[in-house]
C-alpha atoms as one frame of an Amber mdcrd trajectory, in Angstrom:
protein
-102.850-230.746 -28.396-100.342-232.232 -27.031 -98.951-235.591 -29.787 -97.086
-237.508 -26.762 -96.120-237.663 -23.475 -93.175-236.890 -22.005 -92.090-238.643
 -18.692 -90.039-237.296 -16.960 -87.178-238.160 -14.145 -84.569-236.988 -12.033
 -81.646-238.825 -10.867 -78.663-237.221  -8.142 -74.870-236.406  -9.728 -72.404
-234.741  -7.898 -71.094-232.324  -9.780 -67.714-229.256  -8.878 -69.360-226.322
  -9.189 -68.053-222.401  -9.920 -66.773-222.307  -6.254 -67.814-218.765  -5.520
 -71.103-218.970  -3.002 -74.155-217.994  -5.794 -77.113-219.368  -7.925 -77.386
-222.716  -5.193 -80.928-223.114  -6.992 -81.899-221.388 -10.816 -81.778-217.645
 -10.656 -85.046-215.835 -10.923 -86.284-213.353 -12.221 -87.152-210.807 -15.384
 -85.326-210.176 -18.647 -86.378-207.157 -20.759 -84.210-209.001 -24.249 -87.061
-211.040 -25.973 -90.484-208.675 -24.597 -88.485-205.679 -26.232 -85.206-206.764
 -27.847 -83.334-203.618 -28.223 -85.536-200.520 -28.871 -83.885-197.612 -29.007
 -86.765-194.718 -29.226 -86.846-192.862 -26.474 -89.344-190.230 -28.396 -91.715
-192.653 -29.668 -91.653-195.519 -27.308 -91.060-194.428 -23.874 -91.851-196.926
 -22.065 -91.190-199.527 -24.293 -87.478-198.516 -24.928 -83.999-199.596 -22.923
 -83.819-197.274 -20.537 -84.056-196.217 -17.297 -87.515-195.834 -16.700 -88.063
-199.410 -18.631 -85.916-200.857 -15.693 -87.552-199.092 -12.620 -91.390-199.310
 -14.126 -90.061-202.778 -14.115 -89.123-203.212 -10.158 -92.381-201.840  -8.994
 -93.711-204.277 -10.823 -92.402-206.933  -9.667 -92.161-206.047  -5.876 -96.412
-204.793  -6.127 -97.136-208.201  -7.984 -96.558-210.384  -5.533 -93.474-211.425
  -8.213 -90.570-210.834  -5.098 -92.107-212.157  -1.989 -92.417-215.551  -4.940
 -88.817-215.664  -5.103 -87.738-213.304  -8.246 -85.834-211.345  -8.065 -82.967
-210.224  -9.925 -84.017-207.294 -12.796 -80.979-208.062 -15.923 -81.116-204.836
 -18.151 -79.796-207.170 -21.603 -77.944-205.595 -24.232 -78.189-201.378 -26.115
 -77.525-199.539 -22.845 -74.143-198.389 -23.527 -72.982-194.791 -25.944 -70.950
-195.250 -27.951 -67.519-194.532 -26.468 -65.829-195.206 -22.976 -64.819-192.507
 -21.248 -61.292-190.848 -20.738 -60.710-193.171 -18.836 -61.725-196.701 -20.339
 -64.676-197.266 -18.898 -67.677-198.410 -20.118 -70.635-195.880 -19.715 -73.917
-195.688 -20.534 -76.960-194.244 -22.955 -76.192-190.378 -21.414 -80.016-189.855
 -23.755 -81.616-192.946 -22.092 -80.356-193.915 -19.141 -79.918-190.412 -18.029
 -78.745-190.844 -13.591 -76.504-193.331 -15.183 -75.947-197.395 -14.080 -75.222
-196.970 -10.385 -78.231-195.481 -10.224 -80.482-197.759 -11.627 -78.662-200.248
  -9.505 -79.434-198.136  -6.664 -82.519-197.916  -6.943 -83.106-201.411  -8.332
 -81.058-202.601  -4.690 -83.914-200.075  -2.757 -86.383-202.146  -3.069 -85.084
-205.539  -2.002 -83.857-206.453  -5.300 -80.542-207.440  -7.298 -79.088-205.934
 -10.655 -77.772-207.563 -13.503 -76.502-206.039 -16.364 -74.938-207.010 -19.518
 -71.757-207.408 -21.858 -69.537-208.918 -24.925 -66.467-210.923 -25.027 -66.165
-209.978 -28.279 -65.103-206.561 -29.608 -69.508-205.610 -29.969 -72.469-206.484
 -28.833 -74.759-208.351 -30.641 -76.181-205.290 -31.731 -73.284-203.885 -32.534
 -72.721-201.696 -28.874 -69.421-201.184 -27.406 -68.078-204.786 -26.092 -65.268
-205.889 -23.507 -62.473-206.811 -26.020 -59.165-205.910 -23.832 -60.850-204.731
 -21.360 -61.987-208.021 -19.178 -60.633-206.219 -15.837 -61.369-202.794 -16.510
 -65.333-203.507 -16.581 -65.406-206.524 -14.686 -64.640-203.076 -11.665 -66.837
-201.462 -13.606 -69.559-203.447 -12.750 -68.700-204.242  -9.350 -68.495-200.490
  -8.266 -71.603-200.287 -10.629 -72.726-202.518  -7.727 -74.450-205.334 -11.217
 -75.281-208.363  -8.995 -75.360-210.876 -11.786 -73.358-210.211 -15.659 -74.315
-211.389 -18.842 -71.770-212.097 -20.847 -71.919-213.295 -24.272 -69.936-214.435
 -27.197 -70.649-212.359 -30.058 -67.618-210.748 -32.488 -65.669-213.060 -31.086
 -63.094-215.362 -31.876 -64.995-219.291 -31.412 -61.125-220.315 -30.144 -60.878
-218.069 -27.624 -63.860-219.120 -25.890 -62.147-221.106 -23.892 -59.673-218.846
 -22.856 -61.393-215.554 -22.304 -65.011-216.709 -20.102 -62.409-218.404 -17.435
 -60.173-214.782 -17.222 -63.931-212.871 -17.020 -64.679-214.736 -14.123 -61.338
-214.671 -12.339 -61.536-210.370 -12.416 -65.305-210.614 -11.244 -64.153-212.659
  -8.215 -61.034-210.880  -7.665 -63.448-206.671  -7.263 -65.054-208.790  -4.030
 -68.131-208.251  -4.942 -70.683-211.586  -5.417 -70.815-211.508  -9.223 -73.698
-214.366 -10.983 -71.924-215.043 -13.992 -73.457-216.526 -16.982 -72.565-217.323
 -20.165 -73.420-218.916 -23.096 -69.964-220.667 -24.386 -71.730-224.317 -24.701
 -73.852-222.717 -27.411 -70.634-221.468 -29.062 -69.016-224.931 -29.547 -72.590
-225.998 -29.868 -72.456-223.796 -33.813 -69.087-224.888 -33.946 -69.333-228.536
 -33.862 -67.078-228.786 -30.723 -68.020-231.398 -27.514 -68.000-228.628 -24.858
 -65.614-229.309 -21.681 -68.871-228.940 -18.994 -66.188-229.712 -16.091 -64.536
-226.026 -17.194 -67.834-224.322 -18.040 -69.670-225.593 -14.291 -66.241-224.569
 -12.395 -67.085-221.597 -14.595 -70.311-219.575 -14.668 -73.025-220.454 -12.767
 -75.296-220.233 -16.464 -74.766-220.937 -19.293 -76.605-221.396 -22.643 -76.773
-224.259 -25.164 -79.399-223.486 -27.618 -81.061-221.447 -29.943 -82.689-218.126
 -28.165 -85.714-218.374 -27.238 -88.642-216.588 -29.635 -92.938-215.412 -28.439
 -94.177-218.963 -30.252 -95.254-222.914 -29.407 -92.157-223.878 -32.536 -89.632
-222.291 -30.019 -91.008-223.276 -26.984 -91.734-226.864 -28.027 -88.409-226.948
 -30.059 -86.281-225.929 -26.692 -88.534-228.997 -25.648 -86.980-231.863 -27.848
 -83.821-230.770 -27.710 -83.857-230.329 -24.233 -85.135-234.635 -24.388 -81.294
-235.515 -25.674 -79.754-233.940 -22.664 -76.654-233.050 -24.953 -73.049-234.686
 -23.844 -74.733-235.454 -20.659 -75.211-231.704 -20.242 -77.326-233.238 -17.549
 -75.023-234.411 -15.403 -73.594-231.333 -14.598 -76.734-229.396 -13.940 -77.692
-228.690 -10.883 -76.574-225.916  -7.464 -73.229-223.537  -8.683 -74.573-224.042
 -12.182 -77.244-224.676 -14.506 -77.327-225.440 -18.612 -79.832-222.583 -18.849
 -82.950-222.988 -21.607 -84.099-219.604 -22.002 -86.098-217.119 -20.194 -90.506
-217.473 -20.248 -92.352-215.671 -22.190 -95.659-216.297 -20.631 -97.819-213.370
 -21.126 -96.835-212.368 -24.215 -98.943-212.996 -27.605 -97.582-216.093 -29.404
 -98.733-218.348 -26.981-102.371-220.145 -25.929-103.286-220.514 -21.939-102.587
-224.609 -22.026 -99.057-223.674 -24.298 -97.886-221.338 -21.897 -98.343-224.095
 -19.043 -96.719-226.866 -20.887 -93.537-223.792 -20.969 -93.386-222.845 -17.325
 -94.226-226.320 -16.145 -91.159-228.387 -18.259 -88.544-224.961 -17.566 -89.430
-225.832 -13.490 -89.266-229.377 -13.824 -86.441-228.300 -15.770 -85.135-227.162
 -12.346 -84.030-224.142 -15.342 -82.962-220.408 -14.134 -86.777-218.645 -15.106
 -86.014-215.481 -16.091 -89.548-214.236 -17.505 -89.634-212.015 -20.475 -92.852
-209.598 -20.298 -94.218-206.987 -19.400 -95.508-207.354 -15.880 -97.125-204.224
 -15.921 -99.796-204.906 -18.165 -99.572-209.061 -17.036-102.913-210.986 -17.843
-103.757-212.794 -14.849-104.706-215.537 -16.575-100.223-215.524 -16.897 -99.912
-213.583 -13.248-101.117-217.147 -11.440 -99.110-219.158 -13.071 -95.405-217.419
 -13.029 -97.182-217.478  -9.448 -98.166-220.835  -8.797 -96.545-221.934  -5.354
 -95.842-225.801  -7.106 -94.525-225.217  -9.389 -91.930-223.439  -7.939 -91.206
-225.265  -4.918 -90.393-228.272  -7.866 -87.768-225.832  -9.798 -86.375-224.250
  -6.718 -85.529-227.532  -5.432 -82.745-227.243  -3.360 -81.418-230.602  -4.680
 -81.483-228.540  -8.338 -81.748-231.936  -9.771 -82.585-232.014 -14.324 -85.786
-233.519 -14.925 -84.786-236.107 -17.936 -87.371-238.146 -20.198 -87.923-241.294
 -18.958 -90.700-242.613 -22.178 -91.345-241.488 -24.885 -95.173-242.338 -26.081
 -95.416-241.290 -29.886 -93.516-238.265 -31.776 -92.222-235.668 -30.538 -93.849
-232.884 -29.132 -95.200-230.887 -32.207 -98.863-229.329 -32.131
């Protein structure tokens, strides 16, 4: 299947990390976006819409199916959760039909399972899906997330000015830390730099975020997966030198167990993310995942590579033939 062979190695590099004591190994968990997107029609799709039931179901499945025992501990609520307007105090609120008990109750349920809760927002006026953003409300939203019991905040970059990124993400990180609640902070700062053809300030990024997106969103296809692998092998601006405990280059979610990859392609996908020491955020339906894909995601030897405490990102040392394409 593979038209070439890439050999990867690792070199130890000492870098300065965001000093919040979190994400000392790559974050492991489940995130809804690639599989469930922004489905908000709960009448037609009651089991698959972005609502509290979906996330409670996934928390249950993480525990019952052995994923929690293997180290998958975060349940991440992505875009499309907010109501159209803030409340009278200027605080964010969840869509009342899809989250009738509110985000705090959902976080409490996830915590009751021994898991951790993550939430999504955007630095701009709107989220990437067009929901209300955090612009001009950074401190209020940071405190709201802490009050709700968030353990991770994914802060996106849509509908924001590129020139503001170098100020906005550090400010949000400051406000999150000011709450006193430990929360992993993940951002797409270098991804925006790449889009704008700006050399990323990786030292500043690493001091601000615990993990950061750089390249394109993953899709449930081999072309997408191999495109990310090929791009990652170029080590853009020596990004691997800034990767390690406390701060991680993030090649995006794991789509093993969906529809677009063959069994061998799933092995390449998951194996390479483990070699990259990448965050392992599953984007699939754990309620119905097949046994073959499940066994791959729970492979103890692969997870040991990914969770090695040195946290070194694998890099290519030799290429035989052309880049992987088929």
